[in-house]
SEFIRO-460648 format. One record per residue (C-alpha): residue number from 1; residue in three letters; y, z, x. Coordinates in Angstrom, 2 decimals, padded with zeros to 5 digits. Layout:
<rs>
+-----+-----+---------+---------+---------+
|   i |  aa |      yy |      zz |      xx |
+-----+-----+---------+---------+---------+
| NUM | ALA |       Y |       Z |       X |
...
+-----+-----+---------+---------+---------+
</rs>
This chain:
<rs>
+-----+-----+---------+---------+---------+
|   i |  aa |      yy |      zz |      xx |
+-----+-----+---------+---------+---------+
|   1 | UNK |  115.09 |  105.90 |  131.18 |
|   2 | UNK |  114.80 |  104.03 |  134.48 |
|   3 | UNK |  114.32 |  104.59 |  138.21 |
|   4 | UNK |  117.06 |  103.45 |  140.58 |
|   5 | UNK |  116.20 |  102.32 |  144.12 |
|   6 | UNK |  119.31 |  102.39 |  146.35 |
|   7 | UNK |  122.89 |  102.53 |  145.14 |
|   8 | UNK |  124.50 |  099.71 |  147.11 |
|   9 | UNK |  127.39 |  099.57 |  149.52 |
|  10 | UNK |  130.57 |  101.59 |  149.57 |
|  11 | UNK |  133.95 |  100.57 |  150.88 |
|  12 | UNK |  137.38 |  102.16 |  151.21 |
|  13 | UNK |  138.53 |  101.35 |  147.66 |
|  14 | UNK |  135.24 |  101.49 |  145.72 |
|  15 | UNK |  131.48 |  101.07 |  145.74 |
|  16 | UNK |  128.62 |  099.17 |  144.13 |
|  17 | UNK |  127.66 |  102.18 |  142.03 |
|  18 | UNK |  130.96 |  102.09 |  140.18 |
|  19 | UNK |  131.51 |  098.32 |  140.25 |
|  20 | UNK |  128.00 |  097.09 |  139.37 |
|  21 | UNK |  125.30 |  099.73 |  138.77 |
|  22 | UNK |  127.10 |  101.93 |  136.23 |
|  23 | UNK |  128.38 |  098.99 |  134.12 |
|  24 | UNK |  124.94 |  097.35 |  134.16 |
|  25 | UNK |  123.07 |  100.51 |  133.14 |
|  26 | UNK |  125.64 |  101.16 |  130.40 |
|  27 | UNK |  125.33 |  097.56 |  129.12 |
|  28 | UNK |  121.52 |  097.88 |  128.98 |
|  29 | UNK |  121.65 |  101.41 |  127.50 |
|  30 | UNK |  119.70 |  102.84 |  130.44 |
|  31 | UNK |  119.87 |  106.24 |  132.09 |
|  32 | UNK |  118.33 |  106.86 |  135.52 |
|  33 | UNK |  115.57 |  109.44 |  135.53 |
|  34 | UNK |  115.36 |  109.44 |  139.32 |
|  35 | UNK |  117.25 |  107.90 |  142.26 |
|  36 | UNK |  115.39 |  106.80 |  145.37 |
|  37 | UNK |  117.32 |  106.01 |  148.54 |
|  38 | UNK |  115.53 |  103.81 |  151.03 |
|  39 | UNK |  117.47 |  105.06 |  154.08 |
|  40 | UNK |  120.82 |  106.47 |  155.12 |
|  41 | UNK |  122.79 |  103.29 |  155.94 |
|  42 | UNK |  126.04 |  102.93 |  154.00 |
|  43 | UNK |  125.01 |  099.63 |  152.38 |
|  44 | UNK |  122.15 |  101.51 |  150.64 |
|  45 | UNK |  123.78 |  104.87 |  149.77 |
|  46 | UNK |  127.45 |  103.93 |  149.30 |
|  47 | UNK |  127.33 |  104.09 |  145.50 |
|  48 | UNK |  125.46 |  107.40 |  145.27 |
|  49 | UNK |  128.56 |  109.56 |  144.68 |
|  50 | UNK |  129.68 |  107.41 |  141.73 |
|  51 | UNK |  126.24 |  107.39 |  140.11 |
|  52 | UNK |  125.71 |  111.11 |  140.74 |
|  53 | UNK |  129.14 |  111.87 |  139.29 |
|  54 | UNK |  128.06 |  110.35 |  135.97 |
|  55 | UNK |  124.52 |  111.81 |  136.09 |
|  56 | UNK |  124.66 |  114.92 |  138.32 |
|  57 | UNK |  121.31 |  116.22 |  137.01 |
|  58 | UNK |  119.33 |  113.16 |  138.12 |
|  59 | UNK |  117.13 |  114.03 |  141.13 |
|  60 | UNK |  117.58 |  112.10 |  144.38 |
|  61 | UNK |  114.70 |  111.42 |  146.79 |
|  62 | UNK |  115.17 |  110.04 |  150.29 |
|  63 | UNK |  113.49 |  109.99 |  153.70 |
|  64 | UNK |  116.39 |  111.90 |  155.28 |
|  65 | UNK |  117.47 |  115.50 |  155.09 |
|  66 | UNK |  120.55 |  115.87 |  152.91 |
|  67 | UNK |  121.76 |  118.65 |  150.62 |
|  68 | UNK |  120.11 |  118.31 |  147.23 |
|  69 | UNK |  117.74 |  115.53 |  148.28 |
|  70 | UNK |  114.00 |  115.73 |  147.81 |
|  71 | UNK |  111.69 |  114.06 |  150.30 |
|  72 | UNK |  110.22 |  110.78 |  149.05 |
|  73 | UNK |  107.31 |  111.71 |  146.80 |
|  74 | UNK |  103.81 |  110.55 |  147.79 |
|  75 | UNK |  102.68 |  109.14 |  144.46 |
|  76 | UNK |  103.18 |  109.40 |  140.71 |
|  77 | UNK |  102.69 |  107.53 |  137.44 |
|  78 | UNK |  105.46 |  106.54 |  135.06 |
|  79 | UNK |  105.38 |  104.29 |  131.99 |
|  80 | UNK |  102.10 |  102.64 |  132.96 |
|  81 | UNK |  103.17 |  102.05 |  136.56 |
|  82 | UNK |  101.74 |  103.68 |  139.67 |
|  83 | UNK |  104.32 |  104.45 |  142.37 |
|  84 | UNK |  103.15 |  105.19 |  145.89 |
|  85 | UNK |  105.27 |  106.02 |  148.93 |
|  86 | UNK |  103.74 |  104.32 |  151.96 |
|  87 | UNK |  106.30 |  105.44 |  154.55 |
|  88 | UNK |  107.68 |  107.64 |  156.13 |
|  89 | UNK |  105.23 |  110.46 |  156.79 |
|  90 | UNK |  107.93 |  113.16 |  157.08 |
|  91 | UNK |  111.69 |  113.55 |  156.61 |
|  92 | UNK |  114.16 |  112.75 |  159.39 |
|  93 | UNK |  117.75 |  113.82 |  160.00 |
|  94 | UNK |  119.19 |  110.31 |  159.72 |
|  95 | UNK |  116.96 |  107.53 |  158.38 |
|  96 | UNK |  117.42 |  104.09 |  159.89 |
|  97 | UNK |  115.63 |  100.90 |  158.93 |
|  98 | UNK |  112.33 |  101.99 |  160.49 |
|  99 | UNK |  112.44 |  105.27 |  158.53 |
| 100 | UNK |  112.96 |  103.60 |  155.13 |
| 101 | UNK |  111.23 |  105.03 |  152.09 |
| 102 | UNK |  108.75 |  102.23 |  151.35 |
| 103 | UNK |  107.54 |  102.15 |  147.73 |
| 104 | UNK |  104.63 |  100.20 |  146.30 |
| 105 | UNK |  104.71 |  099.79 |  142.52 |
| 106 | UNK |  101.51 |  098.66 |  140.80 |
| 107 | UNK |  100.68 |  098.01 |  137.14 |
| 108 | UNK |  096.98 |  097.34 |  137.73 |
| 109 | UNK |  097.50 |  093.58 |  137.90 |
| 110 | UNK |  100.64 |  093.01 |  139.95 |
| 111 | UNK |  102.30 |  094.86 |  142.84 |
| 112 | UNK |  105.78 |  094.93 |  144.27 |
| 113 | UNK |  106.79 |  096.41 |  147.62 |
| 114 | UNK |  110.28 |  097.90 |  148.06 |
| 115 | UNK |  110.95 |  098.21 |  151.78 |
| 116 | UNK |  114.62 |  099.04 |  152.26 |
| 117 | UNK |  115.53 |  096.79 |  155.20 |
+-----+-----+---------+---------+---------+
</rs>
């Protein structure tokens, strides 16, 4: 099981979810346990429909209000990693760059910061 942060761009004839994310996860034998969307720009959420079509039960968290979305969680542990949401403080109707769901992931020795844009 894995966590997915953003689903890539969408365009008129396809999207990154279908073209890249689904084939990669299938190749690696991975299933998303949760999807986190940084913000509501098309280049970050364009592949969500394709991924959600394959895994409709996988929860989606985002900083914006959308049907079926949870607000970005404040903190949790998973497989030895500590995830902490640093921003935003509350959900918005349409999340731009400055409203991105910022995640810090820490294993006790190293940290990575996922900022959206």
